[in-house]
C-alpha positions as CSV (number, residue, x, y, z in Angstrom):
1,X,41.3,70.1,-34.3
2,X,42.8,66.7,-35.0
3,X,46.2,65.7,-36.3
4,X,45.5,62.3,-37.9
5,X,47.5,59.2,-37.1
6,X,48.4,57.7,-40.4
7,X,51.3,55.6,-41.3
8,X,52.5,55.3,-44.9
9,X,49.0,56.0,-46.2
10,X,47.7,52.9,-44.4
11,X,45.3,53.2,-41.5
12,X,46.8,51.6,-38.4
13,X,44.9,51.5,-35.0
14,X,45.6,55.2,-34.4
15,X,44.5,55.9,-37.9
16,X,41.2,54.1,-37.4
17,X,40.7,56.0,-34.2
18,X,41.4,59.3,-35.9
19,X,39.2,58.6,-38.9
20,X,36.3,57.7,-36.6
21,X,36.6,60.9,-34.6
22,X,36.7,63.0,-37.8
23,X,33.5,61.3,-38.9
24,X,31.6,61.3,-35.7
25,X,32.6,64.5,-33.8
26,X,30.4,66.8,-35.9
27,X,27.4,64.7,-34.8
28,X,28.6,65.4,-31.2
29,X,28.3,69.2,-31.8
30,X,32.0,69.9,-32.7
31,X,33.2,71.9,-35.7
32,X,36.3,69.9,-36.8
33,X,39.2,70.7,-39.0
34,X,41.8,68.1,-39.8
35,X,45.5,69.0,-39.9
36,X,48.6,66.9,-40.8
37,X,52.2,67.7,-40.3
38,X,54.0,68.3,-43.7
39,X,57.1,66.5,-44.5
40,X,60.4,67.9,-43.3
41,X,61.7,68.0,-46.9
42,X,60.0,68.0,-50.2
43,X,56.5,69.0,-51.1
44,X,54.9,70.7,-48.1
45,X,51.5,70.1,-49.6
46,X,52.0,66.3,-49.7
47,X,50.0,65.6,-46.6
48,X,47.7,62.6,-45.8
49,X,44.6,64.4,-44.5
50,X,43.2,67.9,-44.2
51,X,45.3,71.0,-44.2
52,X,49.0,71.3,-43.6
53,X,50.3,72.4,-40.2
54,X,52.5,75.6,-40.3
55,X,55.7,73.6,-39.9
56,X,56.8,70.0,-40.1
57,X,56.8,68.2,-36.7
58,X,60.6,68.0,-36.8
59,X,61.1,71.8,-37.5
60,X,58.5,72.7,-34.8
61,X,60.1,70.4,-32.3
62,X,63.5,71.9,-33.0
63,X,62.1,75.3,-32.3
64,X,60.7,73.9,-29.0
65,X,64.1,72.7,-28.0
66,X,66.1,75.8,-28.9
67,X,63.6,78.5,-27.8
68,X,61.4,76.8,-25.1
69,X,60.1,80.2,-23.8
70,X,59.5,81.8,-27.1
71,X,57.3,81.1,-30.1
72,X,54.2,79.0,-30.0
73,X,52.6,77.5,-33.1
74,X,49.5,79.5,-33.9
75,X,46.4,77.4,-34.5
76,X,43.1,78.9,-35.5
77,X,41.2,76.7,-33.0
78,X,39.6,76.6,-29.6
79,X,41.4,73.3,-28.9
80,X,43.8,71.0,-30.6
81,X,43.5,67.2,-30.3
82,X,46.7,65.2,-31.1
83,X,45.6,61.7,-31.7
84,X,49.1,60.3,-32.4
85,X,51.1,62.0,-29.6
86,X,53.0,64.4,-31.8
87,X,52.7,67.7,-29.9
88,X,54.4,71.0,-30.1
89,X,53.7,74.2,-28.1
90,X,50.6,75.9,-29.4
91,X,48.6,79.0,-28.5
92,X,45.5,77.0,-27.8
93,X,44.7,74.2,-25.3
94,X,45.9,70.7,-26.3
95,X,44.4,67.3,-25.6
96,X,46.5,64.3,-26.4
97,X,45.4,60.7,-26.7
98,X,48.1,58.4,-25.4
99,X,47.1,54.9,-26.5
100,X,49.6,52.9,-24.4
101,X,53.1,53.0,-22.9
102,X,54.4,50.1,-24.9
103,X,57.7,51.5,-26.1
104,X,58.9,52.3,-22.6
105,X,57.1,49.6,-20.7
106,X,58.0,46.7,-23.0
107,X,60.8,47.8,-25.3
108,X,61.4,44.2,-26.4
109,X,58.1,44.4,-28.4
110,X,59.1,47.6,-30.3
111,X,61.4,48.2,-33.2
112,X,64.7,49.6,-31.8
113,X,64.7,52.2,-34.6
114,X,61.5,53.8,-33.4
115,X,61.6,53.0,-29.7
116,X,63.6,56.1,-28.6
117,X,61.7,58.5,-30.8
118,X,58.3,57.2,-29.6
119,X,59.3,57.4,-26.0
120,X,60.5,60.9,-26.4
121,X,57.3,62.0,-28.3
122,X,55.0,60.4,-25.7
123,X,56.9,61.9,-22.8
124,X,56.7,65.3,-24.5
125,X,53.0,64.9,-25.2
126,X,52.3,64.0,-21.6
127,X,54.1,67.1,-20.4
128,X,52.7,69.6,-22.9
129,X,49.0,68.5,-23.1
130,X,46.5,70.2,-20.8
131,X,44.6,66.9,-20.7
132,X,45.2,63.3,-21.7
133,X,42.8,60.8,-23.0
134,X,43.4,57.1,-22.3
135,X,41.5,54.5,-24.3
136,X,41.2,52.1,-21.3
137,X,41.4,52.1,-17.5
138,X,44.3,49.7,-17.8
139,X,46.3,52.4,-19.6
140,X,45.9,54.9,-16.8
141,X,48.3,53.1,-14.5
142,X,50.9,52.8,-17.2
143,X,50.6,56.5,-18.2
144,X,51.1,57.5,-14.6
145,X,54.0,55.1,-14.1
146,X,55.9,55.6,-17.3
147,X,55.2,59.2,-18.2
148,X,54.4,60.8,-14.9
149,X,51.0,62.0,-16.0
150,X,48.9,63.4,-13.2
151,X,45.9,61.0,-12.9
152,X,43.6,64.0,-12.5
153,X,44.5,65.1,-16.0
154,X,43.4,61.8,-17.6
155,X,40.0,60.8,-18.9
156,X,39.2,57.4,-20.1
157,X,37.3,57.3,-23.5
158,X,37.2,53.8,-25.0
159,X,37.5,53.0,-28.6
160,X,34.6,51.6,-30.6
161,X,33.2,50.3,-33.8
162,X,30.8,51.9,-36.4
163,X,27.2,51.1,-35.5
164,X,26.8,49.9,-39.1
165,X,28.9,46.8,-38.2
166,X,26.1,45.6,-36.0
167,X,24.0,45.0,-39.1
168,X,24.9,42.0,-41.2
169,X,26.5,43.0,-44.6
170,X,25.1,41.8,-47.9
171,X,25.5,38.0,-48.1
172,X,26.4,38.1,-51.8
173,X,29.1,40.7,-51.2
174,X,30.5,38.6,-48.4
175,X,30.5,35.5,-50.6
176,X,32.3,37.4,-53.4
177,X,35.0,38.7,-51.1
178,X,35.6,35.2,-49.7
179,X,35.7,33.7,-53.2
180,X,38.2,36.4,-54.4
181,X,40.5,35.5,-51.5
182,X,40.2,31.8,-51.5
183,X,38.3,31.5,-48.2
184,X,35.7,29.1,-47.0
185,X,33.2,30.4,-44.5
186,X,33.8,29.3,-40.9
187,X,37.5,29.8,-40.7
188,X,39.6,30.8,-37.6
189,X,40.5,34.5,-38.1
190,X,43.2,36.9,-36.7
191,X,43.4,40.6,-37.7
192,X,46.4,42.7,-36.8
193,X,49.9,43.8,-37.9
194,X,52.4,40.9,-37.8
195,X,54.8,41.8,-34.9
196,X,56.0,40.0,-31.8
197,X,53.4,41.3,-29.3
198,X,50.5,40.1,-31.4
199,X,51.6,36.5,-30.6
200,X,50.6,35.1,-34.0
201,X,53.4,32.4,-33.8
202,X,51.6,30.8,-30.8
203,X,48.3,31.1,-32.7
204,X,49.8,29.3,-35.6
205,X,51.2,26.6,-33.3
206,X,47.8,26.3,-31.6
207,X,46.1,25.8,-34.9
208,X,48.6,23.2,-36.1
209,X,48.0,21.3,-32.9
210,X,44.2,20.9,-33.6
211,X,42.8,17.6,-34.8
212,X,43.4,16.9,-38.5
213,X,39.6,16.8,-39.2
214,X,39.1,20.3,-37.7
215,X,42.0,21.8,-39.6
216,X,40.7,20.3,-42.8
217,X,37.3,21.8,-42.1
218,X,38.4,25.3,-41.0
219,X,41.2,27.4,-42.4
220,X,43.4,29.7,-40.3
221,X,43.1,33.2,-41.9
222,X,45.7,35.8,-40.9
223,X,44.9,39.4,-42.0
224,X,47.6,42.0,-41.5
225,X,50.6,43.6,-43.0
226,X,54.1,42.6,-42.3
227,X,55.5,44.5,-39.3
228,X,58.7,44.5,-37.3
229,X,60.5,41.2,-36.7
230,X,58.0,38.9,-38.4
231,X,60.3,37.1,-40.8
232,X,60.3,33.9,-38.9
233,X,56.5,33.9,-38.6
234,X,56.1,34.4,-42.4
235,X,58.6,31.6,-43.0
236,X,56.5,29.3,-40.7
237,X,53.3,30.3,-42.5
238,X,54.8,29.5,-45.9
239,X,56.2,26.2,-44.6
240,X,52.7,25.2,-43.3
241,X,51.2,26.1,-46.6
242,X,53.8,23.9,-48.4
243,X,52.9,21.1,-46.0
244,X,49.3,21.3,-47.2
245,X,47.9,23.1,-44.1
246,X,44.9,25.4,-44.6
247,X,46.7,28.6,-43.6
248,X,46.0,31.8,-45.5
249,X,47.8,35.1,-45.1
250,X,46.1,38.2,-46.5
251,X,48.4,41.2,-46.3
252,X,46.0,43.4,-48.2
253,X,42.3,43.4,-48.9
254,X,40.6,45.2,-51.8
255,X,37.5,47.3,-51.4
256,X,36.4,49.5,-48.6
257,X,34.2,46.7,-47.1
258,X,36.7,43.9,-47.6
259,X,37.7,43.6,-44.0
260,X,34.1,43.7,-42.8
261,X,33.3,40.9,-45.2
262,X,36.2,38.8,-44.0
263,X,35.0,39.2,-40.4
264,X,31.5,38.2,-41.4
265,X,32.7,35.0,-43.0
266,X,34.7,33.9,-39.9
267,X,33.6,31.1,-37.6
268,X,35.9,32.0,-34.7
269,X,38.0,35.1,-34.1
270,X,41.3,34.6,-32.2
271,X,43.2,37.4,-30.6
272,X,46.0,36.1,-28.4
273,X,47.9,39.4,-28.2
274,X,50.4,39.8,-25.4
275,X,49.7,43.5,-25.0
276,X,47.0,46.0,-26.1
277,X,46.1,49.5,-25.0
278,X,42.6,48.6,-26.2
279,X,42.2,46.0,-29.0
280,X,39.8,47.4,-31.7
281,X,39.7,44.1,-33.7
282,X,38.0,42.3,-30.8
283,X,35.1,44.8,-30.9
284,X,34.9,44.5,-34.6
285,X,34.6,40.7,-34.3
286,X,31.9,41.1,-31.6
287,X,29.9,43.5,-33.8
288,X,30.2,41.0,-36.7
289,X,28.6,38.2,-34.7
290,X,31.8,36.1,-34.4
291,X,32.6,34.3,-31.2
292,X,36.0,35.5,-29.8
293,X,39.0,33.9,-28.1
294,X,41.0,36.7,-26.4
295,X,44.0,37.1,-24.1
296,X,43.4,37.5,-20.4
297,X,46.2,40.2,-20.3
298,X,46.6,43.9,-20.5
299,X,43.4,45.8,-21.5
300,X,41.6,42.9,-23.1
301,X,39.6,41.6,-20.2
302,X,38.3,45.2,-19.7
303,X,37.3,45.3,-23.3
304,X,35.7,41.9,-23.5
305,X,33.9,41.9,-20.1
306,X,33.3,38.2,-20.2
307,X,32.0,38.1,-23.7
308,X,35.0,36.2,-25.0
309,X,36.8,33.0,-24.0
310,X,39.8,34.4,-22.1
311,X,43.0,32.5,-22.4
312,X,46.6,32.7,-21.2
313,X,48.4,34.1,-24.3
314,X,51.6,32.4,-23.3
315,X,49.9,28.9,-23.2
316,X,49.5,27.4,-26.7
317,X,47.4,24.6,-25.3
318,X,44.9,27.0,-23.8
319,X,44.6,28.9,-27.1
320,X,44.0,25.6,-29.0
321,X,41.5,24.3,-26.4
322,X,39.4,27.6,-26.7
323,X,39.6,27.5,-30.5
324,X,38.3,23.9,-30.5
325,X,35.6,24.7,-28.0
326,X,34.1,27.5,-30.0
327,X,34.3,25.5,-33.2
328,X,32.5,22.4,-31.7
329,X,30.2,23.6,-28.9
330,X,27.2,25.3,-30.5
331,X,25.7,26.4,-27.2
332,X,28.9,28.0,-26.2
333,X,29.2,29.7,-29.6
334,X,25.7,31.1,-29.3
335,X,26.3,32.5,-25.8
336,X,29.6,34.2,-26.9
337,X,28.0,35.6,-30.0
338,X,25.1,37.1,-28.1
339,X,27.4,38.5,-25.4
340,X,29.8,39.9,-27.9
341,X,27.1,41.7,-29.9
342,X,25.7,43.2,-26.6
343,X,29.2,44.4,-25.7
344,X,29.8,45.9,-29.1
345,X,26.6,47.9,-28.8
346,X,28.1,49.5,-25.8
347,X,31.3,50.5,-27.7
348,X,30.3,52.6,-30.7
349,X,32.4,55.4,-32.3
350,X,29.4,57.6,-31.8
351,X,29.7,57.2,-28.1
352,X,33.4,57.7,-28.3
353,X,32.8,61.0,-30.0
354,X,30.3,62.2,-27.4
355,X,32.7,61.4,-24.6
356,X,35.6,63.1,-26.4
357,X,33.5,66.2,-27.0
358,X,32.7,66.2,-23.3
359,X,36.5,66.2,-22.5
360,X,37.0,69.2,-24.9
361,X,34.2,71.2,-23.1
362,X,35.7,70.4,-19.7
363,X,39.1,71.6,-20.7
364,X,37.8,74.8,-22.2
365,X,35.8,75.5,-19.1
366,X,38.8,75.4,-16.8
């Protein structure tokens, strides 16, 4: 049983993870039913995926607070998997995936309006779940430190990528997507929501510091929706565009394969994030045969395992030097592409589903 992590109808990282499990768990021998919490007010049937839970999350949480020893939500399931840490007391075992401890560990990188609620929900999930899934070994220490989770109740199951991404998409379809979005193959690419921890401002500064000839040759393409506290970044992007710089911001892509096509057209993928519980876009770039520049912080070295050029995300010069190296050194590019594809082959959603199913079985056998 999975409660999908969807935000405003748009798949975020948790949504991608949830969708992948819904798709691949049946192949791992699990009968899966998707459930979503209905809205507190309005149409109770207006849910994003699957069937409606018996109550809204707010109403069930209030019942939890007022009658902690009384009612439990009945779920017709052997086990319930909360993929976005919204948990209430249930009459079946609960597994929770806690992706990171960002709101409590680094509150400066989270919207104040959501910080307190997310902290409360994750702490609640850590207490109520019979078992916790972390998406990286890096995350274990933070879950223990910030939420007091018993390390013996944590299993690491890494995120992945669809195996289909390891096959090159149709070249004509890629060309059409690039043409539609005004892109020239070979660009520097970033994918992620525009928010402070993604460090896109330093990426933009690094790009603008590159030699004129290299900037004229290669665009900087930023793919991602506007997030919290990104107004200054957007203003800088627009100013660079007005100055004639080859900077493109795509806040939406059309077509189910649009993102995959944009990866396929990239020359270098740059992911200078200050903090990640995992970092799915890095694996997507690896699978797409794009050499990667990635931060040497948080979980990312664990994910890349030497297949990317690791850089200090706080050092704009380091980011720029790595971008230039992968744009100019063909031998280095080839090594990084080969290493990245090999790493992506180790991180498929099929394997994620198999390992997740193993966690379910271990919990049910206790």
